[in-house]
Structures are given as C-alpha cells and as structure tokens.
N, C-alpha and C positions, 0 to 999 in steps of 0.2 A: 808187729809184725811178728809172724811165728815161722821158724825155720826148723825143718827135719835135719838132723845131722846123718851123716852117711858113715858106716863103720868101715875102717881100712880093711880091705880084702886079706892082708896077712895077719889080722889079729880079731878074728871073730870069736864071739862069746855068745853062745847059743842061748843062754838064761837071759840075756838082754835082748828085748825085743825092738826097742827104740830110744831115742834120745832126740829131744827136741828143746827148742829154745824159744821164749818169747822175749821180744825187745821192745821197750818203749822209751821214747824221749818225749816227756812232757814239757821238759824245761831245757834250753839249749846246753846248759852244762851238767845235767843229770841224766844218766842211762839207768834204766831199770832193765834188769835180766831175770828170767825165771828159766832155770835148766830143770827139765824133767826125764828121768830116767824110768822106763817101763819095762817091767820083767821081773824075775825072781830075786829080789834085793838081798835075800838071805846069801846069795852066792857071791857077793862083792864084799870087798874090804872097805868097811866103814871107818875112818880115823876117829880116835877118841876126841870128844868135844873139848877144847882147851880155850884159854882166854884169848879174846879177838885181838890178834896183833899180827904184824908183818912176820913173814917167814920165808925162806928160800926153799927150793927143792920141793914144792908142793906137788910136782908133777910125778913125783915118785910113787904115788898112790892116787886113789879117786880124788879127782880135781877137775874144775872146770874153768875155761879160759876164754878171754876175749882180746883180740889183736885189733889195732886201730892204726889207720895211716891215712894221711892225706894223699889223694890221687896224684900220681906222677913223682911223688918224693920217695927218696930211700929209707929215711927214718920211720921208726913206727913204735907203737906202745904195745907192751904186753901186760895184762892184769889175770891174775890167778886167784881162784877162790876156791877153798877147800870146805868140805861139809864139817870139819873140825872147828871151823870158825876163822881160821887163819887166811891171810890174804897176802899177795905180793903185787907190786906194781914196778915196772921196769921201762925205760927209755932205750932204744936202739938206734944208732946212727945209720945203719945198714943192716943187710941180712947177718944176723946173730953177730953183729960187730958193735963195740963201743957200748956195751950193755952198762948202763947205771940205774940205780934205785931212783924211783920218781917218788917225790914226795907228794902226797894227797893232803888236802886241807881238812879232811876228815876221814876217819876209819869207815870203810865200806860198811853198810848194813847188809848183813847176812842172816837169813832165815830158813831154817830147814825143817821140812816134814817128811817122815818116812812111813810107809805102811809096807805090807807083804809085797804088794805089786808096784810101788813106785817110790821114788826118792825124788824130792822137788827141792831145789835150792834157790831162793829169791835173794836177790843182789841189787842194791842200789849204791852207785858209784858217783861220786861228785868229781867232776874233772875241771874245777876252777883253777887248778894249777897249769892247765895247758892255754896256750896264747889264745886270746879271743877269737882271732880270724880262724883258728883250726877249729874250736868247739863250735863256732856259729855257721860252719858249712858242713858238708856231709862228710862222713868217714866212709872210707874202704875198710871193710870190717871181715874178720875172721872169727868164727865161733867154734869151740872145739871142748872135747871132753876126753878124759882119761878114766877108764873104769877098771880098778884093779880087782881080779877075781881072787877068791880065798885060795885057789891052787897057785897063786902067784904069777899067773898071765895077766897081761894088760891089754885092754882093747881101746882103740883110738878111734875117736868119732869126730868129724868135721864137716863143714859145708861142702867141701870138695877135698880131694888128696891129689898131690903131685905123683907122678911115676915113682917107683920105687918105695923106699921105707917111709913110715909116717914123718912128717915134718911140717908141723903148725906154722912154723917161721916162713916158710915158703910162700910168695906171694900168689901162687896158684890156689891158696886155700882162702886168700882174701876176696870172696866172690859176691859180697853183697854191698850195698851203700846204705848207711844209715843217715838219712837225711836229718837236717836240724828241724825242730818243730817250727811251725808257723808262728810268726809273731804278729799280734794285733795292733 
C-alpha cells in the first residue's frame, strides 16, 4: 500500500514537493516501510549518521514516524526512525499518557538513500514483542514525517491532521488500517 502524506497548513516548506510512504506486511509480525521525500533535499537538515541504537527526541529534527493502535482501544504504539540511523519505540496507555519504552526483539533495519531530488528511508521493524492477537489482526495506523529546514523551520506531514496545531498522537491522524497478511 502506498500513502501520500499531507503537509500541515501551518508548516509549509516550498522546497518539499511531496512525502509518501509505502507499507508492506509480508509476515504478521514484520512491517516494512519506505518513506520518500521528493524535493530539494539540500534545503533540509540531515542528521549525521550515528550508531544504530535507541534515542529519544528524534522528532526535534528530520524524522519519520509510525503510530499503531487496535481499533477501539486507547493504548497505542509510537515508532520513530531517523535518517541518522537512530530509532525509538514507545507504548502509551492513552492520548500522550503513560509513555514507556517498548523493547523490540531486534533493532529495526534502516536503509537510507539520498539524491538531489529525493530522500528515501527504508525501515523493517519486527513487532514480535506485541501480543499475538494484536499483531495478527489489523492495526489502525498513523504515518507521519517531520522535515526540518536548514532555516530552522519544521514541516509536519501526516495522513490527516486534526484542527489546530500539528499533533500526530491525535487519533484523527490514525486514518488507515494495516491489515495482517493472509495466511495460507
């Protein structure tokens, strides 16, 4: 499935033409994502490549995010992926409440490609740590990106935006269902 993200109206960045995400679920516990930013990539902040490990506050600069929830439940997961190769994973009990680090069974695989006109970040994340009944059913999902310009501005991209300021945790942003792959 491929999704086009929308720029929040309060955060335009003319040098960026589009952001889209391709999502694949070939196995119940694996999610593959490819985030693609199209535009003048020289105008955005590219964090320096670092060791691939967990880090907080990735959203403060160019970062890509995935939010997952079971339909009808208040709790949800947030996963962050940085072009610098750092990542984060959290569990929330409710809207911005009860945040705890989520332990993954393996470090997400991150693969970045950059050209003058595009930035592509491929991610494969294993959600074996999540209960089987959750993983094997569909997820209500929010896909998002934060693009930081060299001028210090940030542009916020998501499947949908709630009224007011950008807020990827708002369930109005969780607008798609990622179905579990069919089993044979």
